[in-house]
C-alpha positions in Angstrom: 71.0 122.2 110.5 70.3 124.7 107.7 71.4 127.6 109.8 74.6 125.8 110.9 75.4 125.0 107.2 74.8 128.6 106.2 76.7 130.1 109.1 79.7 127.7 108.6 79.9 129.0 105.0 79.4 132.7 105.6 81.6 132.9 108.7 84.4 130.5 108.0 84.0 129.5 104.3 83.3 125.9 105.3 81.2 123.9 102.8 79.6 121.2 104.8 79.0 118.0 102.9 76.0 115.7 103.4 78.3 113.2 105.2 79.6 115.9 107.5 76.1 117.1 108.4 75.0 113.5 109.1 78.0 113.1 111.4 77.2 116.3 113.3 73.6 115.3 113.7 74.8 112.0 115.2 77.3 113.8 117.5 74.6 116.2 118.7 72.1 113.4 119.4 74.7 111.3 121.3 75.9 114.3 123.3 72.3 115.2 124.4 71.6 111.5 125.4 74.8 111.1 127.4 74.4 114.5 129.0 71.2 113.3 130.7 73.2 110.7 132.5 76.7 112.1 132.9 76.5 115.9 132.8 79.3 116.2 130.2 78.6 119.9 129.3 76.4 122.7 130.6 75.3 123.4 127.0 72.2 121.3 126.5 69.9 122.7 123.9 70.3 122.1 120.2 70.8 125.7 119.1 73.5 126.3 121.8 75.3 123.0 120.9 75.4 124.1 117.2 76.7 127.6 118.0 78.8 127.2 121.1 80.2 123.8 120.3 80.1 123.2 116.6 80.6 126.7 115.1 83.0 127.6 117.9 85.1 124.6 117.0 84.9 125.5 113.3 86.3 128.9 114.1 89.8 127.3 114.5 90.0 127.2 110.7 90.6 130.9 110.7 94.0 130.2 112.1 95.3 127.9 109.3 93.2 129.0 106.3 93.7 126.5 103.5 96.3 124.3 105.2 94.9 122.2 108.1 97.2 120.5 110.5 98.6 117.0 109.7 98.8 116.2 113.4 96.7 118.0 116.0 96.4 117.5 119.7 93.4 118.8 121.6 94.2 119.2 125.3 91.3 119.2 127.9 89.0 118.2 125.1 86.0 117.6 127.4 83.3 116.1 125.2 85.5 116.4 122.1 85.7 120.1 121.4 87.2 121.5 119.2 89.0 118.3 118.1 86.2 116.0 116.9 84.3 118.7 114.8 87.7 119.6 113.2 88.3 115.9 112.4 84.8 115.7 110.8 86.0 118.6 108.6 89.4 117.1 107.8 89.2 113.3 107.8 92.9 112.9 106.9 94.1 114.8 110.0 95.7 112.7 112.7 94.0 113.7 116.0 94.9 113.1 119.6 92.3 114.0 122.3 93.5 114.5 125.8 91.2 114.6 128.8 91.7 113.7 132.5 88.0 113.1 133.4 86.9 109.5 132.9 83.3 110.0 131.9 84.4 112.5 129.2 87.0 110.0 127.9 84.3 107.3 127.7 82.1 109.7 125.7 84.9 110.6 123.3 85.8 106.9 122.7 82.1 106.2 122.1 81.6 109.0 119.6 84.8 108.2 117.7 83.5 104.6 117.3 79.9 105.8 116.5 81.2 108.2 113.7 83.7 105.6 112.4 86.5 108.1 112.7 90.0 106.8 111.9 93.3 108.2 113.0 92.0 109.4 116.4 93.8 108.6 119.7 91.8 109.2 122.9 94.1 109.5 126.0 93.1 109.9 129.6 96.0 111.9 131.1 97.1 115.4 132.2 98.9 117.5 129.7 101.9 117.8 132.0 102.4 114.0 131.9 102.2 113.9 128.1 104.6 116.8 127.6 107.3 114.7 129.2 106.7 111.6 127.2 108.9 110.9 124.2 106.1 109.8 122.0 104.2 113.1 122.4 106.8 115.7 123.2 107.4 118.1 120.3 105.5 115.7 118.0 102.5 117.8 116.8 102.0 120.5 114.2 99.2 122.2 116.3 98.1 122.0 119.9 94.6 123.5 120.7 92.7 124.1 123.9 89.4 125.6 124.8 88.3 126.8 128.3 91.2 124.9 130.0 93.3 127.4 131.9 94.7 131.0 131.8 97.1 131.4 129.0 100.2 131.7 131.2 99.4 128.3 132.5 98.1 126.8 129.2 101.3 127.7 127.4 103.2 125.3 129.7 100.7 122.6 128.8 100.7 123.1 125.0 104.1 124.4 123.9 106.1 121.3 124.9 103.8 119.2 122.7 104.4 121.1 119.4 107.4 120.8 117.2 109.6 123.7 116.3 107.7 125.6 113.6 104.4 124.4 115.0 101.7 126.5 116.6 99.5 126.5 119.7 96.0 127.8 119.5 94.0 128.9 122.6 90.3 129.7 122.2 89.6 132.6 124.5 86.9 135.0 125.5 87.1 138.7 126.2 90.2 138.2 128.4 92.2 136.9 125.5 94.2 140.1 124.7 95.1 140.6 128.4 96.0 137.0 128.9 98.2 137.0 125.8 100.1 140.0 127.0 100.7 138.5 130.4 101.8 135.2 129.0 104.5 136.5 126.6 107.3 136.2 129.0 106.4 132.6 129.9 106.0 131.7 126.3 109.5 132.8 125.6 110.9 130.6 128.3 109.1 127.6 126.7 110.3 128.3 123.2 107.2 130.1 122.0 106.5 133.5 120.6 103.1 135.2 120.5 102.0 135.4 116.9 98.6 137.0 116.7 95.1 137.3 117.9 92.2 136.6 115.6 88.8 138.0 116.6 85.9 135.5 116.3 82.2 136.5 115.9 79.5 133.9 116.6 75.8 134.5 115.9 73.8 135.5 118.9 76.8 135.7 121.2 77.7 139.2 122.2 80.9 138.4 124.1 84.2 139.0 122.4 86.0 135.9 121.4 89.6 135.4 120.2 91.9 132.7 118.8 95.3 133.3 120.4 98.2 131.9 118.4 101.8 131.4 119.4 104.5 129.9 117.3 107.1 127.4 118.5 110.4 129.0 117.6 112.8 127.0 119.9 113.0 123.7 121.8 111.2 123.7 125.1 113.8 123.3 128.0 113.7 119.7 129.4 112.3 120.8 132.8 109.0 121.9 131.3 106.2 121.1 131.7 106.7 120.8 135.4 104.8 118.2 137.5 101.0 118.1 137.5 99.5 121.1 139.2 102.7 123.2 139.5 102.0 125.4 136.5 98.5 126.3 137.9 100.0 127.2 141.3 103.1 129.0 140.0 102.6 130.3 136.5 105.7 131.3 134.5 
């Protein structure tokens, strides 16, 4: 964990406490154990988990600097990334994890209990369903997603969930700039406006990575998000 601690500080100015390091060690151990039974993630060795899961999740702090979200929703969280590592960093943050795959939901529920995390909701659902529910629609400061869908589809999943003045954050690879450009028209329809792209460098990973940020500047029209699967078949 020494490398992770050093890299979190040098890359993202994150000072990991002993308690946070202990939580990450537990998370890593449980992830590796569950992976043997349930195939939660293709990333299986310790170093890759620390870089491609933990550090990659931590990179989101570049988007909000010193003011973390009060309410964050992580759509398509999988085994809890980036939401749970961010919750470990910011215990006061209210976190909602959304995932449609049952075994991944079970793991998220397990690790939330194992780490004693408070203020975390774990929901098995599709983003399109939540975006039309009163208790979730335009209720979050930030909505984040990693490796879920192309940005012109992802915008329809995320923008209905954030309040006006809130922000969506998509963690993207080298296609980030092109996806951002092609998604601008759809974002506008949904009440969003492309804000900026932040390049991310992770140790030992040559591929370009980006945080794509879009601000919610107007209410999302009631017909969005459309029914499950429509956005993927007919992107805006």
